[in-house]
gemmi code that builds the backbone of each chain (N, CA, C; Angstrom):
import gemmi

chains = {
    "A": [
        ("UNK", (55.097, -82.541, 168.836), (54.385, -82.297, 167.224), (55.122, -83.469, 166.703)),
        ("UNK", (53.920, -84.521, 166.228), (54.327, -85.650, 165.597), (54.438, -85.289, 164.152)),
        ("UNK", (55.349, -85.913, 163.345), (55.454, -85.732, 161.819), (55.933, -86.538, 160.899)),
        ("UNK", (55.779, -86.827, 160.019), (56.155, -87.782, 158.619), (56.519, -87.090, 157.670)),
        ("UNK", (57.934, -87.873, 157.521), (58.617, -87.087, 156.204), (58.224, -88.766, 155.147)),
        ("UNK", (58.067, -87.905, 153.954), (57.580, -88.945, 152.981), (58.973, -89.387, 152.067)),
        ("UNK", (59.469, -90.371, 152.037), (60.674, -90.746, 151.225), (60.294, -91.473, 150.135)),
        ("UNK", (60.621, -90.982, 148.548), (60.615, -91.545, 147.615), (61.736, -92.026, 147.011)),
        ("UNK", (61.842, -93.060, 145.868), (62.980, -93.188, 145.417), (63.346, -91.889, 144.591)),
        ("UNK", (64.679, -91.721, 144.650), (65.491, -90.500, 144.624), (65.303, -89.156, 145.204)),
        ("UNK", (64.626, -89.410, 146.425), (64.493, -88.377, 147.425), (65.853, -87.984, 147.981)),
        ("UNK", (66.592, -86.815, 148.131), (67.707, -87.090, 148.983), (68.000, -86.062, 149.808)),
        ("UNK", (66.887, -85.032, 150.213), (66.934, -84.188, 151.533), (66.242, -84.682, 152.473)),
        ("UNK", (65.935, -85.975, 152.503), (65.241, -86.377, 153.830), (65.756, -86.851, 154.952)),
        ("UNK", (67.001, -87.039, 154.876), (67.884, -86.425, 156.436), (68.054, -85.566, 156.962)),
        ("UNK", (68.433, -84.337, 156.202), (68.203, -82.944, 156.537), (67.200, -82.680, 156.990)),
        ("UNK", (65.609, -82.935, 156.711), (64.629, -82.736, 156.727), (63.975, -83.329, 158.400)),
        ("UNK", (64.806, -84.794, 158.176), (64.542, -85.423, 159.577), (65.147, -84.803, 160.726)),
        ("UNK", (66.194, -84.177, 160.487), (67.379, -83.319, 161.449), (66.678, -82.299, 161.874)),
        ("UNK", (66.234, -81.467, 160.598), (65.393, -80.009, 160.896), (64.307, -79.982, 161.843)),
        ("UNK", (63.328, -81.032, 161.511), (62.196, -81.160, 162.546), (62.764, -81.863, 163.769)),
        ("UNK", (63.674, -82.758, 163.917), (64.031, -83.153, 165.389), (64.685, -81.966, 166.298)),
        ("UNK", (65.132, -81.258, 165.718), (66.058, -79.950, 166.395), (64.655, -78.970, 166.836)),
        ("UNK", (64.275, -78.914, 165.776), (62.848, -77.882, 166.220), (61.841, -77.904, 167.138)),
        ("UNK", (61.419, -79.341, 166.936), (60.356, -80.120, 167.661), (60.438, -80.900, 168.892)),
        ("UNK", (62.041, -81.466, 168.781), (62.459, -82.229, 169.756), (61.707, -83.730, 169.686)),
        ("UNK", (61.389, -84.106, 168.396), (60.592, -85.293, 168.373), (61.344, -85.704, 166.817)),
        ("UNK", (61.836, -86.897, 166.809), (62.139, -87.517, 165.407), (60.800, -87.744, 164.759)),
        ("UNK", (60.975, -87.098, 163.117), (59.554, -87.474, 162.551), (60.093, -89.414, 162.015)),
        ("UNK", (58.305, -89.491, 161.944), (58.544, -90.714, 161.138), (58.707, -90.621, 159.925)),
        ("UNK", (59.444, -91.837, 159.134), (59.873, -91.778, 157.835), (58.768, -92.899, 157.152)),
        ("UNK", (58.321, -92.251, 156.066), (57.221, -93.017, 155.376), (57.440, -93.070, 153.966)),
        ("UNK", (57.633, -94.662, 153.806), (58.360, -94.967, 152.382), (56.784, -94.856, 151.335)),
        ("UNK", (57.302, -94.392, 150.047), (56.411, -94.323, 149.222), (55.494, -95.164, 148.759)),
        ("UNK", (55.662, -96.402, 148.977), (54.775, -97.770, 148.790), (53.627, -98.181, 149.859)),
        ("UNK", (53.808, -97.033, 150.716), (53.220, -97.548, 151.801), (51.972, -96.665, 151.348)),
        ("UNK", (50.752, -97.316, 152.060), (49.388, -96.494, 151.759), (48.568, -95.799, 153.026)),
        ("UNK", (49.399, -95.810, 154.306), (48.903, -95.210, 155.085), (49.755, -94.437, 156.003)),
        ("UNK", (49.257, -93.503, 156.680), (50.393, -92.573, 157.517), (49.611, -92.520, 159.140)),
        ("UNK", (50.504, -92.758, 159.947), (49.819, -92.506, 161.475), (49.442, -91.338, 161.758)),
        ("UNK", (48.712, -91.291, 162.448), (48.202, -89.499, 162.929), (49.399, -88.787, 163.123)),
        ("UNK", (49.811, -87.511, 162.561), (50.716, -87.044, 162.658), (50.161, -85.321, 162.476)),
        ("UNK", (50.831, -84.462, 163.045), (50.526, -82.773, 162.905), (51.021, -82.260, 161.504)),
        ("UNK", (51.929, -83.068, 160.773), (52.555, -82.137, 159.753), (53.339, -83.341, 158.933)),
        ("UNK", (52.866, -83.400, 157.554), (53.559, -84.309, 156.772), (54.450, -83.398, 155.548)),
        ("UNK", (55.830, -83.757, 155.652), (56.515, -83.233, 154.922), (57.016, -84.077, 153.945)),
        ("UNK", (57.022, -83.340, 152.558), (57.778, -84.230, 151.619), (59.338, -83.445, 151.007)),
        ("UNK", (60.166, -84.279, 151.068), (61.541, -83.306, 151.366), (61.921, -83.084, 149.532)),
        ("UNK", (63.151, -82.398, 149.466), (63.510, -82.388, 148.084), (64.402, -83.482, 147.327)),
        ("UNK", (64.751, -83.480, 146.353), (65.659, -84.695, 145.485), (65.228, -84.594, 144.319)),
        ("UNK", (65.495, -85.951, 143.833), (64.978, -85.942, 142.382), (64.326, -87.327, 142.509)),
        ("UNK", (63.575, -87.399, 142.744), (62.486, -88.455, 142.763), (62.196, -89.075, 141.353)),
        ("UNK", (62.496, -90.434, 140.915), (62.202, -90.967, 140.126), (63.019, -90.151, 138.695)),
        ("UNK", (64.433, -89.557, 139.475), (65.425, -89.300, 138.127), (64.812, -88.035, 137.537)),
        ("UNK", (63.495, -87.378, 137.814), (62.724, -86.198, 137.326), (62.256, -86.868, 136.300)),
        ("UNK", (62.510, -88.481, 135.758), (61.689, -88.867, 134.588), (60.048, -88.456, 134.525)),
        ("UNK", (59.738, -88.100, 133.122), (58.428, -87.760, 132.434), (58.498, -86.151, 132.612)),
        ("UNK", (58.508, -86.015, 133.901), (58.075, -84.495, 134.361), (59.002, -84.497, 135.851)),
        ("UNK", (59.437, -83.637, 136.211), (59.764, -83.590, 137.670), (58.636, -83.672, 138.717)),
        ("UNK", (58.557, -84.591, 139.546), (57.601, -85.005, 140.301), (56.406, -85.730, 139.912)),
        ("UNK", (56.340, -85.851, 138.708), (55.335, -86.444, 138.066), (54.884, -87.842, 138.215)),
        ("UNK", (55.747, -89.116, 138.308), (55.799, -90.012, 138.905), (55.324, -90.363, 140.429)),
        ("UNK", (56.328, -89.509, 141.164), (56.157, -89.689, 142.641), (54.583, -89.347, 142.969)),
        ("UNK", (54.310, -88.172, 142.415), (52.796, -87.922, 142.515), (51.703, -88.746, 142.388)),
        ("UNK", (52.246, -90.081, 141.523), (50.960, -90.992, 141.294), (51.478, -92.347, 141.935)),
        ("UNK", (52.059, -92.176, 143.052), (52.725, -93.717, 144.109), (51.727, -93.869, 145.002)),
        ("UNK", (51.624, -94.963, 145.600), (50.627, -95.541, 146.660), (50.572, -94.347, 147.660)),
        ("UNK", (51.308, -93.827, 148.295), (51.463, -93.125, 149.507), (50.500, -91.856, 149.373)),
        ("UNK", (50.148, -91.354, 147.987), (49.759, -89.657, 147.523), (48.340, -90.011, 147.973)),
        ("UNK", (47.449, -91.066, 147.830), (45.950, -90.696, 148.319), (45.733, -90.755, 149.479)),
        ("UNK", (46.776, -90.962, 150.570), (46.733, -90.915, 151.830), (47.011, -89.500, 152.541)),
        ("UNK", (48.110, -88.813, 151.623), (48.641, -87.477, 151.669), (47.349, -86.513, 151.412)),
        ("UNK", (46.595, -86.764, 150.481), (45.263, -86.204, 149.823), (44.400, -86.197, 150.859)),
        ("UNK", (43.980, -87.205, 151.463), (42.887, -87.269, 152.533), (43.415, -86.549, 153.707)),
        ("UNK", (44.702, -86.732, 154.235), (45.159, -85.436, 155.334), (45.028, -84.273, 154.962)),
        ("UNK", (45.338, -83.777, 154.069), (45.588, -82.535, 153.348), (44.091, -82.022, 153.549)),
        ("UNK", (43.120, -82.655, 152.933), (41.813, -82.396, 152.720), (41.330, -82.496, 154.479)),
        ("UNK", (41.760, -83.106, 155.297), (41.370, -83.052, 156.822), (41.944, -81.970, 157.665)),
        ("UNK", (42.783, -81.241, 156.749), (43.178, -79.728, 157.455), (44.879, -80.193, 157.903)),
        ("UNK", (45.634, -81.242, 157.699), (46.679, -81.588, 158.223), (47.744, -80.826, 157.490)),
        ("UNK", (48.659, -80.192, 157.983), (49.573, -78.830, 156.960), (50.394, -80.135, 156.437)),
        ("UNK", (50.661, -79.695, 154.973), (51.936, -80.664, 154.221), (52.626, -79.661, 153.461)),
        ("UNK", (53.669, -79.951, 153.968), (54.665, -78.982, 153.418), (55.622, -79.702, 152.429)),
        ("UNK", (55.839, -79.205, 151.239), (56.871, -79.913, 150.222), (57.714, -78.684, 149.746)),
        ("UNK", (59.264, -79.305, 149.555), (60.032, -78.475, 149.726), (60.878, -78.694, 148.065)),
        ("UNK", (60.888, -77.955, 147.355), (61.631, -78.223, 146.258), (61.111, -79.153, 145.141)),
        ("UNK", (61.662, -80.553, 145.091), (61.268, -81.582, 144.153), (59.753, -81.848, 145.252)),
        ("UNK", (59.737, -81.808, 146.489), (58.573, -81.933, 147.212), (56.984, -81.153, 146.666)),
        ("UNK", (57.723, -80.085, 146.212), (56.922, -78.804, 145.896), (56.356, -79.170, 144.694)),
        ("UNK", (57.267, -79.954, 143.666), (56.835, -80.257, 142.557), (55.997, -81.415, 142.413)),
        ("UNK", (56.380, -82.332, 143.380), (55.340, -83.587, 143.576), (53.860, -83.088, 143.995)),
        ("UNK", (53.562, -82.000, 144.933), (52.307, -81.635, 145.089), (51.459, -80.945, 144.130)),
        ("UNK", (52.352, -80.082, 143.058), (51.681, -79.468, 142.363), (51.408, -80.437, 141.207)),
        ("UNK", (52.129, -81.561, 140.743), (51.857, -82.676, 139.834), (50.381, -83.532, 140.500)),
        ("UNK", (50.670, -83.829, 142.141), (49.590, -84.411, 142.274), (48.042, -83.430, 142.718)),
        ("UNK", (48.343, -82.350, 142.322), (47.083, -81.531, 141.804), (46.602, -80.852, 143.413)),
        ("UNK", (47.376, -81.188, 144.423), (47.162, -80.787, 145.720), (47.498, -79.187, 145.620)),
        ("UNK", (48.174, -78.613, 144.850), (49.072, -77.552, 144.530), (48.162, -76.997, 143.149)),
        ("UNK", (47.585, -75.978, 143.067), (47.414, -75.382, 141.765), (48.651, -75.019, 140.835)),
        ("UNK", (48.455, -75.223, 139.433), (49.393, -74.653, 138.286), (50.275, -76.056, 138.229)),
        ("UNK", (51.224, -75.277, 137.512), (52.536, -76.106, 137.175), (53.934, -75.466, 136.919)),
        ("UNK", (54.801, -76.150, 137.055), (56.064, -75.777, 137.226), (56.795, -75.792, 136.146)),
        ("UNK", (57.249, -74.889, 135.191), (57.978, -74.610, 134.150), (59.115, -74.414, 134.025)),
        ("UNK", (59.697, -74.588, 132.770), (61.331, -74.486, 133.059), (61.533, -72.844, 132.414)),
        ("UNK", (62.774, -72.435, 133.029), (62.997, -70.654, 133.203), (63.170, -70.482, 131.742)),
        ("UNK", (62.535, -69.301, 131.705), (62.329, -68.803, 130.662), (64.006, -68.578, 130.122)),
        ("UNK", (64.700, -67.985, 130.407), (66.187, -67.509, 130.095), (67.002, -69.333, 130.175)),
        ("UNK", (67.751, -69.130, 128.939), (68.699, -70.387, 128.604), (69.642, -70.439, 129.584)),
        ("UNK", (69.693, -69.725, 130.599), (70.848, -69.594, 131.437), (70.619, -70.241, 132.924)),
        ("UNK", (71.399, -70.763, 133.589), (71.307, -71.241, 135.089), (70.979, -69.917, 135.815)),
        ("UNK", (70.155, -70.031, 136.591), (70.004, -68.892, 137.492), (70.025, -69.459, 138.935)),
        ("UNK", (70.990, -68.461, 139.731), (71.606, -68.506, 140.892), (71.262, -67.079, 141.460)),
        ("UNK", (70.166, -66.700, 142.186), (70.215, -65.261, 142.998), (69.477, -65.510, 143.945)),
        ("UNK", (69.530, -64.081, 144.826), (68.865, -64.198, 146.174), (67.658, -63.536, 145.294)),
        ("UNK", (66.097, -64.344, 145.833), (65.329, -63.695, 145.512), (64.334, -63.234, 147.247)),
        ("UNK", (63.650, -62.034, 146.856), (62.772, -61.434, 148.077), (61.340, -61.966, 147.971)),
        ("UNK", (60.761, -62.546, 148.830), (59.387, -63.171, 148.802), (58.786, -62.150, 149.561)),
        ("UNK", (57.246, -61.939, 148.861), (56.184, -61.134, 149.835), (55.250, -61.797, 150.133)),
        ("UNK", (55.125, -61.901, 151.500), (54.016, -62.177, 152.218), (52.791, -61.984, 151.860)),
        ("UNK", (51.738, -62.592, 151.351), (50.416, -62.314, 150.654), (49.647, -62.460, 151.534)),
        ("UNK", (49.459, -63.527, 152.360), (48.639, -63.975, 153.299), (49.506, -64.619, 154.877)),
        ("UNK", (48.605, -64.024, 156.133), (49.418, -64.333, 157.358), (48.376, -65.703, 157.622)),
        ("UNK", (47.509, -65.779, 156.746), (46.178, -66.813, 157.186), (46.744, -68.088, 157.179)),
        ("UNK", (47.816, -68.588, 157.724), (48.329, -69.826, 156.887), (49.372, -69.964, 158.269)),
        ("UNK", (49.432, -71.788, 158.174), (50.149, -72.088, 159.450), (51.511, -71.864, 159.086)),
        ("UNK", (52.103, -71.607, 157.959), (53.424, -71.628, 157.469), (53.622, -70.170, 157.470)),
        ("UNK", (52.768, -68.895, 157.453), (53.112, -67.742, 157.528), (52.558, -67.049, 158.692)),
        ("UNK", (51.883, -67.679, 159.493), (51.080, -66.929, 160.438), (52.270, -66.027, 161.633)),
        ("UNK", (53.286, -66.120, 161.161), (54.124, -65.250, 162.280), (54.619, -63.782, 161.398)),
        ("UNK", (54.404, -64.126, 160.245), (54.595, -62.783, 159.216), (53.161, -61.895, 159.317)),
        ("UNK", (53.758, -60.662, 158.551), (52.457, -59.702, 158.352), (52.386, -59.714, 156.904)),
        ("UNK", (51.096, -59.751, 156.627), (50.649, -59.699, 154.903), (51.614, -58.210, 154.212)),
        ("UNK", (52.334, -58.381, 153.304), (52.897, -57.308, 152.657), (54.471, -57.113, 153.228)),
        ("UNK", (55.078, -58.145, 154.030), (56.161, -58.006, 154.764), (57.019, -58.729, 153.680)),
        ("UNK", (58.062, -57.961, 153.388), (59.224, -58.440, 152.286), (60.145, -59.433, 153.363)),
        ("UNK", (60.374, -60.664, 152.989), (61.496, -61.252, 153.427), (62.407, -62.043, 152.354)),
        ("UNK", (63.784, -62.295, 153.011), (64.735, -62.634, 152.394), (65.305, -63.697, 152.635)),
    ],
    "B": [
        ("UNK", (43.195, -119.221, 122.138), (43.231, -117.910, 121.726), (44.005, -117.234, 121.294)),
        ("UNK", (44.359, -116.605, 119.992), (45.471, -115.259, 120.006), (45.337, -114.262, 120.581)),
        ("UNK", (46.408, -114.053, 121.161), (46.519, -112.689, 121.647), (46.621, -111.352, 121.050)),
        ("UNK", (46.129, -110.511, 120.848), (46.621, -109.640, 120.217), (47.023, -107.949, 120.625)),
        ("UNK", (47.992, -107.655, 120.440), (48.381, -106.512, 120.856), (48.163, -105.164, 120.011)),
        ("UNK", (47.777, -104.276, 120.773), (47.524, -102.715, 119.689), (48.681, -101.959, 119.907)),
        ("UNK", (49.385, -101.653, 119.045), (50.636, -100.743, 119.300), (49.874, -99.448, 118.733)),
        ("UNK", (50.414, -98.357, 120.037), (49.953, -96.731, 119.743), (51.385, -95.970, 119.926)),
        ("UNK", (51.286, -94.877, 119.398), (51.961, -93.605, 119.309), (51.367, -92.691, 120.123)),
        ("UNK", (51.916, -92.407, 121.373), (50.962, -90.979, 122.065), (52.063, -89.942, 121.678)),
        ("UNK", (51.475, -88.977, 121.511), (52.377, -87.710, 121.236), (52.171, -86.612, 122.217)),
        ("UNK", (53.098, -86.229, 123.024), (52.678, -84.998, 123.812), (53.636, -83.677, 123.199)),
        ("UNK", (52.903, -82.598, 122.987), (53.312, -81.535, 123.014), (52.912, -80.142, 123.997)),
        ("UNK", (53.924, -79.163, 123.970), (53.489, -77.921, 124.538), (52.251, -77.387, 124.153)),
        ("UNK", (51.170, -77.047, 124.696), (50.141, -76.104, 124.135), (50.648, -74.782, 123.666)),
        ("UNK", (50.113, -74.369, 122.472), (50.537, -73.329, 121.796), (50.785, -71.973, 122.785)),
        ("UNK", (51.430, -71.032, 122.982), (51.609, -70.026, 123.377), (52.298, -70.611, 124.702)),
        ("UNK", (52.686, -71.708, 125.022), (53.268, -72.056, 126.245), (54.954, -72.016, 125.970)),
        ("UNK", (55.814, -71.274, 126.633), (57.064, -70.981, 126.335), (57.838, -72.499, 126.191)),
        ("UNK", (58.949, -72.513, 125.185), (59.645, -73.720, 125.293), (60.936, -73.562, 125.229)),
        ("UNK", (61.726, -72.988, 126.111), (62.879, -72.884, 126.361), (63.868, -73.802, 125.336)),
        ("UNK", (63.846, -74.878, 125.675), (64.346, -76.392, 124.969), (64.205, -75.916, 123.431)),
        ("UNK", (63.140, -75.951, 123.222), (62.855, -75.654, 121.552), (63.491, -74.324, 121.004)),
        ("UNK", (63.682, -73.323, 122.023), (64.512, -72.230, 121.506), (66.019, -72.539, 121.661)),
        ("UNK", (66.407, -73.548, 122.482), (67.844, -73.772, 122.554), (68.507, -74.271, 121.279)),
        ("UNK", (67.226, -75.067, 120.721), (67.427, -76.153, 119.879), (67.423, -75.192, 118.174)),
        ("UNK", (66.617, -74.385, 118.637), (66.465, -73.504, 117.287), (67.648, -72.639, 117.291)),
        ("UNK", (68.326, -71.884, 118.552), (69.490, -71.533, 118.044), (70.708, -72.255, 117.601)),
        ("UNK", (70.780, -73.326, 118.066), (71.493, -74.453, 117.670), (71.532, -75.127, 116.115)),
        ("UNK", (70.361, -74.915, 115.819), (70.552, -75.227, 114.186), (70.800, -74.143, 113.381)),
        ("UNK", (70.357, -72.769, 113.852), (70.640, -71.615, 113.076), (72.444, -71.503, 112.967)),
        ("UNK", (72.785, -71.871, 114.449), (74.267, -71.589, 114.389), (75.277, -72.853, 113.541)),
        ("UNK", (74.349, -73.745, 113.443), (74.727, -74.783, 112.339), (74.945, -74.806, 110.599)),
        ("UNK", (74.255, -73.548, 110.749), (73.882, -73.008, 109.436), (72.641, -73.280, 108.668)),
        ("UNK", (71.985, -74.254, 109.327), (70.555, -74.197, 108.513), (69.823, -73.288, 108.809)),
        ("UNK", (69.445, -72.419, 107.435), (68.888, -71.371, 107.809), (67.633, -71.239, 107.195)),
        ("UNK", (66.373, -70.318, 107.519), (65.332, -70.546, 107.232), (64.340, -71.416, 107.963)),
        ("UNK", (64.840, -71.933, 109.397), (63.908, -72.564, 110.697), (63.180, -71.372, 111.579)),
        ("UNK", (62.212, -71.673, 111.268), (61.211, -70.486, 111.732), (61.036, -70.602, 113.023)),
        ("UNK", (60.896, -71.623, 113.339), (60.670, -72.020, 114.834), (60.572, -73.701, 115.183)),
        ("UNK", (61.316, -73.872, 116.302), (61.418, -75.548, 116.978), (60.370, -75.380, 118.240)),
        ("UNK", (59.869, -76.645, 118.298), (59.149, -76.964, 119.412), (59.281, -78.465, 119.724)),
        ("UNK", (59.704, -78.696, 120.976), (60.335, -80.066, 121.552), (59.121, -80.718, 122.282)),
        ("UNK", (58.598, -81.890, 121.873), (57.739, -82.793, 122.309), (58.113, -84.245, 123.025)),
        ("UNK", (57.604, -84.869, 123.225), (57.762, -86.506, 123.678), (56.942, -87.598, 122.861)),
        ("UNK", (57.427, -88.612, 122.502), (56.584, -89.511, 122.038), (56.910, -90.831, 122.543)),
        ("UNK", (55.372, -91.517, 122.982), (55.671, -92.562, 123.757), (55.096, -93.657, 122.658)),
        ("UNK", (55.933, -94.718, 122.588), (55.447, -96.047, 121.828), (54.783, -96.963, 122.971)),
        ("UNK", (53.749, -97.502, 122.752), (52.773, -98.066, 123.569), (52.412, -99.394, 122.969)),
        ("UNK", (52.633, -100.541, 123.857), (51.720, -101.776, 123.303), (50.895, -102.076, 124.434)),
        ("UNK", (49.587, -102.387, 123.846), (48.804, -102.740, 124.592), (47.920, -103.932, 124.696)),
        ("UNK", (47.919, -104.924, 125.513), (46.976, -106.211, 125.366), (45.594, -105.794, 124.979)),
        ("UNK", (45.103, -105.819, 124.005), (43.711, -105.131, 123.898), (43.408, -105.556, 122.009)),
        ("UNK", (42.005, -106.131, 121.988), (41.849, -106.663, 120.625), (41.168, -105.667, 120.023)),
        ("UNK", (40.208, -105.031, 121.158), (39.273, -103.841, 120.656), (39.816, -102.556, 120.644)),
        ("UNK", (39.967, -102.115, 119.128), (40.593, -100.608, 119.342), (39.770, -99.562, 119.879)),
        ("UNK", (38.719, -99.480, 120.034), (37.890, -98.543, 121.037), (38.469, -98.894, 122.544)),
        ("UNK", (38.398, -99.871, 122.886), (38.866, -100.107, 124.301), (40.121, -99.552, 124.446)),
        ("UNK", (41.199, -99.816, 123.569), (42.457, -99.528, 123.694), (42.587, -98.095, 123.733)),
        ("UNK", (41.956, -97.651, 122.879), (41.795, -95.535, 122.510), (41.409, -95.330, 123.790)),
        ("UNK", (40.572, -96.104, 124.445), (40.194, -95.385, 125.943), (41.075, -95.383, 126.888)),
        ("UNK", (41.551, -96.574, 126.653), (42.451, -96.946, 127.835), (43.803, -95.870, 127.773)),
        ("UNK", (44.003, -95.633, 126.197), (45.390, -94.895, 126.154), (44.981, -93.569, 126.381)),
        ("UNK", (43.803, -92.795, 126.266), (43.321, -91.657, 126.594), (43.583, -91.306, 128.026)),
        ("UNK", (43.005, -92.365, 128.921), (43.054, -92.304, 130.362), (44.673, -92.226, 130.552)),
        ("UNK", (45.669, -92.900, 130.093), (47.049, -92.760, 130.259), (47.633, -91.843, 130.088)),
        ("UNK", (46.821, -91.060, 128.851), (47.838, -89.604, 128.663), (47.220, -88.397, 129.748)),
        ("UNK", (45.797, -88.612, 129.864), (45.358, -87.614, 131.019), (45.849, -87.765, 132.390)),
        ("UNK", (46.082, -89.020, 132.768), (46.357, -89.393, 134.371), (47.820, -89.244, 134.434)),
        ("UNK", (48.958, -89.597, 133.224), (50.098, -89.635, 133.533), (51.029, -88.909, 132.406)),
        ("UNK", (50.503, -89.407, 131.310), (51.797, -88.993, 130.154), (51.880, -87.466, 129.979)),
        ("UNK", (50.483, -86.819, 130.040), (50.640, -85.326, 129.604), (50.357, -84.692, 130.886)),
        ("UNK", (50.871, -83.177, 131.027), (50.145, -82.496, 131.956), (49.246, -81.592, 131.361)),
        ("UNK", (47.768, -82.031, 131.530), (47.295, -81.239, 130.436), (46.532, -79.591, 130.809)),
        ("UNK", (47.591, -79.426, 131.719), (47.590, -77.551, 132.183), (48.486, -76.768, 131.099)),
        ("UNK", (49.481, -77.609, 130.711), (50.279, -77.194, 129.575), (50.578, -77.584, 128.350)),
        ("UNK", (50.178, -79.127, 128.287), (50.456, -80.117, 127.412), (49.307, -80.574, 126.816)),
        ("UNK", (49.291, -80.717, 125.251), (48.374, -81.532, 124.514), (49.016, -83.110, 124.340)),
        ("UNK", (47.664, -83.767, 124.034), (48.304, -85.126, 123.461), (47.650, -85.981, 122.375)),
        ("UNK", (48.185, -86.376, 121.515), (47.645, -86.940, 120.424), (47.636, -88.741, 120.283)),
        ("UNK", (46.692, -89.197, 120.102), (47.098, -90.689, 120.121), (46.560, -91.329, 118.893)),
        ("UNK", (47.586, -92.013, 118.242), (47.615, -93.078, 116.814), (47.531, -94.449, 117.350)),
        ("UNK", (46.780, -94.813, 116.738), (46.976, -96.712, 117.013), (47.275, -97.054, 115.702)),
        ("UNK", (48.455, -97.713, 116.163), (49.280, -98.370, 114.682), (48.602, -99.849, 114.653)),
        ("UNK", (47.993, -100.224, 113.394), (46.759, -101.348, 113.281), (47.661, -102.592, 113.125)),
        ("UNK", (47.352, -103.666, 113.582), (47.559, -105.055, 113.309), (48.890, -105.602, 113.531)),
        ("UNK", (49.048, -105.673, 114.972), (50.249, -106.813, 115.507), (49.615, -107.721, 116.435)),
        ("UNK", (49.973, -108.904, 115.702), (49.952, -109.837, 116.389), (50.845, -110.711, 117.127)),
        ("UNK", (50.553, -111.042, 118.473), (51.181, -111.702, 119.480), (51.204, -113.089, 119.563)),
        ("UNK", (51.874, -114.032, 119.010), (51.574, -115.415, 119.311), (51.460, -115.919, 120.642)),
    ],
}
model = gemmi.Model(1)
for chain_id, residues in chains.items():
    chain = gemmi.Chain(chain_id)
    for i, (resn, *xyz) in enumerate(residues, 1):
        res = gemmi.Residue()
        res.name, res.seqid = resn, gemmi.SeqId(i, " ")
        for name, pos in zip(("N", "CA", "C"), xyz):
            atom = gemmi.Atom()
            atom.name, atom.element = name, gemmi.Element(name[0])
            atom.pos, atom.b_iso = gemmi.Position(*pos), 0.0
            res.add_atom(atom)
        chain.add_residue(res)
    model.add_chain(chain)
structure = gemmi.Structure()
structure.add_model(model)
structure.setup_entities()
């Protein structure tokens, strides 16, 4: 599997991502800098976590408008899976590749607890080994 | 030819009904400082922008595009543009 990890100024989980992908797939992913405008042919694009642009304006807002993003949108439209983790997920929302918007926690407290996830669909490259309705933790 | 800059103030606020925990925290802090009668606080953002553009219409259009594309997330935020007239740059 060929993959690409996109790196923005302020990304800080890119090295874990590169290591994880290499361990799982046996191939080191390409590292693509946000100022590039092209992505070589890959089977997976990953936007790692961190604090792109220091969370300025809104988390992910500035990264979502950098030169690499049109290439990511184009690949996503062509069916290439794009995985965004943490700040990467925020970037995908800000870029309009995912619907909706992330909001601040309603409580004024820091929240750190285990949450359970319900699998809504297994018709996705990320959940195909699960069953719909399955609860994972 | 003299270059004219238009100064604008773009105000971005959360749409009504969108929960604003920061505003709530400030509201609580004001109450704890003894300011009574504060019904509610909503927090927003202000951008002061200078644009090299002599035509107010074109400046307005450019600022709207900036607000739509970057300054505001129009899913949850509104924006307002005010042009501050007459600022000449020699």
